[in-house]
C-alpha positions as CSV (number, residue, x, y, z in Angstrom):
1,X,-50.3,-56.6,-284.1
2,X,-50.6,-59.8,-286.0
3,X,-54.3,-60.0,-285.4
4,X,-54.9,-56.5,-286.9
5,X,-52.9,-57.5,-290.0
6,X,-55.1,-60.5,-290.5
7,X,-58.2,-58.3,-290.2
8,X,-56.8,-55.9,-292.8
9,X,-56.7,-58.8,-295.4
10,X,-60.3,-59.7,-294.4
11,X,-61.5,-56.2,-295.3
12,X,-59.4,-56.1,-298.5
13,X,-60.8,-59.4,-299.7
14,X,-64.4,-58.5,-298.8
15,X,-64.0,-55.1,-300.5
16,X,-62.7,-56.9,-303.6
17,X,-65.7,-59.2,-303.6
18,X,-68.1,-56.3,-303.2
19,X,-66.5,-54.5,-306.2
20,X,-66.7,-57.7,-308.3
21,X,-70.3,-58.2,-307.3
22,X,-71.1,-54.6,-308.3
23,X,-69.5,-55.1,-311.7
24,X,-71.5,-58.3,-312.2
25,X,-74.8,-56.6,-311.3
26,X,-74.1,-53.6,-313.6
27,X,-73.2,-55.9,-316.5
28,X,-76.2,-58.1,-316.1
29,X,-79.1,-55.6,-315.6
30,X,-81.0,-56.9,-318.6
31,X,-83.9,-59.4,-318.4
32,X,-83.3,-63.1,-318.7
33,X,-85.5,-66.1,-319.1
34,X,-84.5,-69.6,-318.0
35,X,-86.5,-72.6,-318.9
36,X,-85.9,-76.0,-317.2
37,X,-88.2,-79.0,-316.9
38,X,-91.3,-76.9,-317.6
39,X,-90.3,-74.2,-315.1
40,X,-89.8,-70.7,-316.6
41,X,-87.9,-68.1,-314.6
42,X,-88.1,-64.5,-315.8
43,X,-86.4,-61.5,-314.2
44,X,-83.2,-59.5,-314.0
45,X,-80.3,-61.6,-315.2
46,X,-78.1,-60.8,-312.1
47,X,-80.9,-61.9,-309.7
48,X,-81.5,-65.2,-311.5
49,X,-77.8,-65.9,-311.6
50,X,-77.3,-65.1,-307.9
51,X,-80.3,-67.3,-306.9
52,X,-78.9,-70.2,-309.0
53,X,-75.5,-69.6,-307.5
54,X,-76.8,-69.9,-303.9
55,X,-78.9,-72.9,-304.9
56,X,-75.7,-74.6,-306.1
57,X,-74.0,-73.7,-302.8
58,X,-76.9,-75.2,-300.9
59,X,-76.9,-78.4,-303.0
60,X,-73.1,-78.7,-302.5
61,X,-73.5,-78.2,-298.7
62,X,-76.2,-80.9,-298.6
63,X,-74.0,-83.3,-300.5
64,X,-71.1,-82.7,-298.1
65,X,-73.5,-82.9,-295.1
66,X,-74.9,-86.3,-296.1
67,X,-71.5,-87.6,-297.0
68,X,-70.3,-86.6,-293.5
69,X,-73.3,-88.3,-291.8
70,X,-72.6,-91.5,-293.8
71,X,-68.9,-91.5,-292.8
72,X,-69.9,-90.9,-289.1
73,X,-72.3,-93.8,-289.1
74,X,-69.7,-96.1,-290.7
75,X,-67.1,-95.1,-288.1
76,X,-69.5,-95.5,-285.2
77,X,-70.6,-98.9,-286.5
78,X,-66.9,-100.0,-286.9
79,X,-66.1,-98.7,-283.4
80,X,-69.1,-100.6,-281.9
81,X,-68.2,-103.8,-283.7
82,X,-64.6,-103.5,-282.5
83,X,-65.7,-103.0,-278.9
84,X,-68.2,-105.9,-279.1
85,X,-65.5,-108.2,-280.5
86,X,-63.0,-107.1,-277.8
87,X,-65.7,-107.8,-275.1
88,X,-66.4,-111.2,-276.6
89,X,-62.7,-112.1,-276.5
90,X,-62.4,-110.9,-272.9
91,X,-65.5,-113.0,-271.9
92,X,-64.0,-116.0,-273.6
93,X,-60.7,-115.6,-271.7
94,X,-62.6,-115.4,-268.4
95,X,-64.6,-118.5,-269.2
96,X,-68.1,-117.0,-269.5
């Protein structure tokens, strides 16, 4: 029963997002022009805004992805250095 309740909220939230998106599209049907660094975008305002929105999401995802990779490399390097240090100490105890 709990699973079905969670699914209901999922449909309610998605329905609300769809209604908000429909309102956004209806209010921004006019043409828009965006000029940036010599690039000019002409088209329906809602389409330009949606494309820019998803471009922002993609850039944010890339930022997070590269930050995650950097963190993983640092942790792997620290783990490797700790393991090498431990092996060196054990070899020194054995007299190698």
